[in-house]
C-alpha positions, 0 to 999 in steps of 0.5 A: 570319818570315812576312809577312802573318799572320792579323791583317794578312790580315784587315785587308787583306781588309776594305780589299780590298787583298790582292794589292796590294804596297806602294810600297816592296816589291820586287814594286812595283819589279819592272819597273824591276829587271828592265829594269836587271838583264836589259838585257844578257842574251842571250835571242835563243834561245827555250827551254823551261823544264821545271818538275818538281813532285809531283802528278797531272797534270790530267785530260783534262777539265781539259786545255782550261783548263790549255792555255789558261792555259799558252798565255797564260802562255807568251806573257808569258814569251816576250815578257819573256825568250823562254822558255816553261814546261812542267810535268813531273809526278811522280805521287803513287804512289811519288812520293819514289822516282820524284822522286829517280830523275828528279833523279838521271837528270841528262839535262838534261830538267828545269830548275826543281824544286820541293823541300822539306827536310822532305818532298822530300829537298832536302838529300840531292839537293843533296849528291848533286849534283842541284841547281845551286850558286847564287851570290849574283851569279847570283841577283842578276842572274837572279832579282833581285826574289826575291833582294832580297826574301829576307832574308840569314838565309833565304838562310843556311838554304838554304846548305851548305858555302858554297853556296846550293842553293835559293830559299825560299818564305818570303813565304807564310803557311800552317800545316802542323802536323797534327791531326784535323779533326772535325765540330764540330756533332757534338762540340757534340751530344756535350756538348763545347760548345767542341769537342775540346780534348783527346784525352779529348774526341776519345774522347768524340766518337768514342763519341758519333758511333759510337752516334748516326751509326755506321749512316749512315757508312762509318766514323768514320775510313776510314783506309788504315792508313798514318797514324800519329798516335803522335808527334801524341799524345805531342807533344800533351803533351810540348813536343818537336820532331823533326828533319825529313827524317831518316825517315818517323817523327818518331824523333829530336829534342829537347825545346824547353827543351833542343832540342840534346840529342838523343833518340829520341822513342819511347825517352824517352816510354815512358809516353805511348807505352804510354798511346797504345797503350791508347787506340788499342786502345780506339778499335779496340774502339769501331770508329773504323776499318774492321776491315780497316784494315791493307789498306783501300787504296781509301779516300779519307777526305778526300773522304768527310769532305767528303761527311759520310760519316766523322767524322775527317780526319787532316792539316794545318791548311792542309787544314782551312782548305778543309774548314771553308769551305763554298764552298771545294770543290764536293765539300763536300756536308756543308754542303748536306745539313746547314746546321748542319754545321761543322768543328773542328780538334784540333792536335797540341800543343794540350794542351801549348800550342805549335805550330812555325812552318813551316820557311822551307825547307818549300817551295823551288825548285831548278835542276837541275845538268843544266839547259841553261838555268839563267840563263833558269830563274831568270828564269822563276822570278822572273817566276812569283813576282813578276810579277802577270800571270804569278802570277795565271795560274800560280796561278789560271788564266784570269780569267773562266773559272777565277776572277773578282774580286769588289767586295772584291778577293777571288777566286771562281769564276764561275757558269759555272765547272765544276771538271771543265773549268775548273780548273787545276793547277800545284802551285806550292808553291815560289814563292807570294807574299803580296804577290800573293795574292788571298784566296778569297771561298770561305774561312771567314776568321772561323774561319781567322783565329781559329785563326791568331791562337791559333797566333801566341800559342803558336808557336815557331820550328823549332830545327833550321833551320840543321842539315844532317845528313851521314848518310853513316855512319848511313844504313843504321841510319836505314833499318833504324829507319824500317822498324821504325817502319813495322812496329810503328806500324801495330799500335800506332796501330790497336790491332792487337796481342794483347800488353799495350800495355806488352809491345808497346811494349817489343818496339818499343823493343828492335827500334829498339835492335837496328836502330841507333837509338842509333848514329844518336842519337850521330851526330846529337848529334855533328853538332848539337854541331858546328853549335850548340855551337861 
């Protein structure tokens, strides 16, 4: 589904050809396509396209580099389509609620919206009328290069009741499956020559690190008590896939050999959940996290991991790619302090032997239904995704200041670069394009490609790509179940309970049933049957 996977990427880097589109690609024909499609478009009025994205705005220190990038970009956009772009930030604090409120305002103050079906409520916002319906004629006219490059089946999964609501970021290679990043050098010291291959290995690892380096670390995992790896533990053994976008917990889904029979993970995998609860009680007794884990809100575990101050970081593969790369981040001081430092990754599903490929709609772009300039919004999007000059500016900044290109065609930061004053941020997670990507010379491609090749051998497709859930009849039950999930997981996942594991799990399961978990399961099953069992 994704182009330019690891083997192709490795070959391209060797040849120094990354970021160069083939002669047959839509990107290579972009200029001619735009000249033809936009010849009769009236762009006499200069417009500002407000692009809304999640994330924190660049700091005041970075304002100079950010402003310089936008000034250069807006010169190009003005020349090509008489428009400029402005970034509207939705801070990470209470981001989802604020994001949804901003879309619902419908005041015409936003145009282009970054979204996702698995973490940014793309379908709920589409069904609430927040996103503009995009006809094929409109896309072919105003976003012609993108329209030509997206396969029909990818447009199909962006369609609800016959209408396309967003554009998929479907030509960008990444993996966002979760797991634990850990210190591979410390794991080898613990006798794990191949790193952590199992949860038992992880337990051996944390015991060793606690005994050997515990007094030098802030914690083994300085979590704030809101990361819940319970589903990660269970799906390390059971070939299960949850339905994304229903609730914060991976509550409902199915086994990969029968994905359209729907269950609640925490009701059908009781033994594994009890086993997990016991293990987390053991980890608590080992001292993996701070004693105040449930109120440890000031932690920045990822930054501490980069500095060698903690032993675990729970996130996805794409985050690990920067952690394993000594030069990828100036804060990766663990490599400075210890030349033998290395970072491994234990991913959920490793013991079961599978991972799920990213959704085509993990990153999508939408046009606000209240946009005053939807046509120009699509034109700007098409340029940001497919025009090399626009792409480089929006993703990398000013060449020579924020980045430079080496003799192999790879991207690096020049000697004059300072992250505090030369970095830029656009959080363009909705239109990245492998045909134009410039690989970073700072990344540890040997390690990254080795893991990507491992994934390619065991990867399965997400089985619910075409499923759009109508939650009208059961949203109150979903909310209640999600609340129960969050209430119990903080105790189960950090060993903060006095009952036996069996008693605590049974209490959790009874609370889910009282909250309406079975009613949601039944509604999901009915709609799954209507979608896939016609």
